[in-house]
N, C-alpha and C positions, 0 to 999 in steps of 0.2 A: 336488824343489826342494833347494837347498843354502843354508846360512847363513841359515836362517829360524827365528825363535822364534815358535812357534804358541801363542797364548793361546787356550785352549779357549772357544769361544763357545757356552755352554750356558745353562741357566736362571740360574745364579749371575751370569754376566757380563751377561745381559739384564736382571737385576733392578737392576743399577747404573743410576743416572741417566745420561742420555746424556753430560752434561758430564763425569761421572766416568769413563765408558768412554773418551772421547777423551783425557782427561788421563792415564789409566793407560797407554794405548798410546803416546802421545807421550813420556811420561816414560821408559818402558822403552826406546824407540828411542833417546832421548838418552843413556841410560846405556850403551848399546852402540855409540854413534856412532864410537868409536875403531876398530871393526872394518870394514874396507872391504866394501861391498856387503852389509852385514848388514841383514836385513829383520825386521820385527815385524808380525804381523797376527793379528787375531781370526779363528778358523776354526771353523765347525761341525764337530764330530767326524765326522759322516757324510760330510764332504767332504775329509777328510784324504787326502794322497797315500798310496797303498798302501805305498810304500817310503820310509822315513825315511832321509835322508842322515846320515852321521856328524856333519856340521856343523850339523844341525838340533837344536832343543830344543823341548820341549813343557811348558807349565805349565797345570795345571788349577786353577781357583779354587774355594774352599769358603767357606761363610759363617762357620763356627766352627772353632776349634782342634781340637775333639774329633773332627772329621771327617777330619783330615789323615791319620791312620794307616790308617783303613779305605779311603779312596780310593787311597792309594798302594799298599796291598796288592792291591786289585782291579786296578789298572793293571798291576802286575807279573805277576799271575797270567794276565791276558788276553794280555799281550804274549808271555809264554812259550808259551801255547797257540797263538797265531797264528803264531809263528815255527816251531813244530813242524809246524803245518799247511803252512806254506810249504815246509818241507824236503821233505815228501812230494810237494807239487805240482811242485816243481822237479826232483825225482828225484836230488838230490845225496845222497851217502852219508856223512852225518855224524851223530853223536850229540850232542844238545844237552846239554852238561854243565851242572852246577849253576852258575848265574851267580855271579861273584865278589862280595865284600862291597860293592864300589862300586855294585852294582845295588840293594842294599838302601837305600843312602843313609844319611846321618848327620842325624837329625832336628834341626832348628833351632827356635828360638822362632818359631812361626807358619808353619812349612813344612818341606819335605823335598825333596831332589832326588838323583837317582842315575842311573847309566847302565851299560850294557855294550855297547861298540862295538868289535868285533873282527873280524879276518879269519882264517879257518882253512882248511886244505886238506882236501878230502875224500879218500876212498880212491884216487881216480883222479888226484889232483893238482890238481883244480879248486879255485881259491881262492874262498871264499864269505864274504860279509860278513853279520854279524849286528848289527842295530841294535835295542837295547831301551833306552828312555830315558824319564824322567818327572820332573816337578816338581809340587809341590802348594803353594799359597800360601793363607793364611787371612786373610780380611777382618777377622775379629775382632781379630787381632793388630795389624793396621794401625790400627784404631780405638783400641785400648788404648794403643799407642805415642803416638798423637796426643794423647789425653786426659791421659796421664801427664805429658807435657811441658806441656800447657796448664795443668795443675793443680800443676805443680812437684812432682810426686811425692806429693801429698797424697791421702788417701783420703776417702770420704764421712764416716767417723767423725772424722777429723782436723778436717774443716770444721765438723761439728756441734759439736765441742768448742770450737772458736774462737767459734762463734756464741753458745754458752751463757755465755761470759765477758762478753757485753754485756748488761747488765741492763735498760737502757732500751729499751722496745719501739720508740721512734722511730729507734733506730739502723738498723733494717731498711730505713728509707726513705732513708737516706743513700747516697751514692755507694758507699761501702765496703760497706754492708749489702746493697745491690742486687747488687753484684758477688759477694758471698758467696753470695747466693741462686742466682745463675747458676752459680757454681762447684759448689754442692751438687748442682744438677740434672745438671751434666756428670759429676760424680763418681759419681752414682748410675747413670749410663749404663755405667760400667765393669763393673757387676755384672749387666747385662742387655743382651744383644746384640739389636739391632734392625736392620731393613733400612736401608741407607745413605740411601735416599730419604726416610726419616723424620727424618734429621738436619738441622740448619740448613743451608740452601743454601750459606752462605759457608764451610762446612767440607768440602763434598764434594770439592773439588779437592785440599785438603791431605791428606785421608785417602786419596784416590786416589794421591797422590804417595808416601805411605808404603807403600801396597799395591804400587805399582810396584817399589819397592825390594826388597820381599820376593820378588816375581816374578823380578826380575833376579838376586837372590842364588841362588834355586833353579835358575834357568836356567844360571847359572855352574857349578853342581855337575854339569851334564850335559856339561861340558867338562873341568873340573878338580875332582877329588874333594876334595882337601884345602882347608882354609880358608887365606886369605891372612893375612899378618902385620898388615895394616892395610887401611883402607877398607871398602867395602861387602861385600867378600868375606871379611871377618874373621869369626871365631867370635863369636856373640852381638852382631852389628852392630846398633846402634840405628838404626832406620829413620826416626826423626823426632826432631828437636830437638838433633842433634849433627852439626856440619859434618864431623867426621872420618869419618862413615859415609855421606855423601850420594852418593858415587860410588866406583867402583873406583879404587884408587890406581895410580900409574904403573907400578910393578913388576908388579902384578897384571894390568894391561891388557896389558903386553908378554907376559906368560906366557899369557894367554888367546889372544892373536893367534897366538902360536907353536903352542899346542895345536891351534887350529882348522886351521892350516896342516898340521900333522902328521896330523890326522884326515882331511883332504882327500887327502893323499898316500896314506894307508893305504887309503882307500876306492877309489882308482884302481887298486890292485893286485888287486882282486877282479874276477872276470868274472861272478859270480852274486851278486845282491843279494837277500837274503830279504826278504819283505814283512812289515812289522810290523802293517799295517792292511789285510789283504786284504779285498776287497769281499764275499767269501763269509762272512766271520766278523764277530763283534761288534766294534765299535770299542773299544779299551782305554780311550778317553777320553770315552766317552758316559756 
């Protein structure tokens, strides 16, 4: 396939409420709607195409920020192993050099994305494409971004201090006091991650929207390594609560479209396309 963003459909994706799954996919699709014929789909890693196109991207979902590094390292290791296997299977005469820094990615708050998409000639002059690409996005970061905006940057300790200033116990039954109680409960969620299905239903889609922006940001890094100067592609983009980061800005959109066009042309110059996900080997994204 070409120009497809695959969101890995695994246990983390399946644990999301159905409404959040749909919102995540639709929001990511909207964020990339400026790219003609661009597709977004959830795909089980066992059913990935064996050969990933230069214009494809893949984002794996993780529950917690702490898992981002381990998952990204596992994907890169398995992709390298699989491409080495494909080299032997196709019989081309090339050495798989150390991938460039772009394949390591530049870790963001809540995710990381990187790629190595190149065409090289073997000893006989055959042009061979290598596609190694990955993105990882953390649900925990989406939840935290949502809560930090909801609570105006306050912590649980901040709210407890505010509550102690009210000496009259009846204050807790007032509109302000009840809101303070709700705010404290929300603030305490910042320090303990829990499945999204255990959050209030009216928050599912907002958190899924923030999550989609992390997914889109990391997918973008599979086309353009550097951050943009503005918009969702910027360094440390706020994925919730700031209109400046709700979408890719116009200049960045143009650059992404140009980059995808260039990747497509580069792909067409190769006569042999190495498999990133050969059926004989373990999926890098499982």
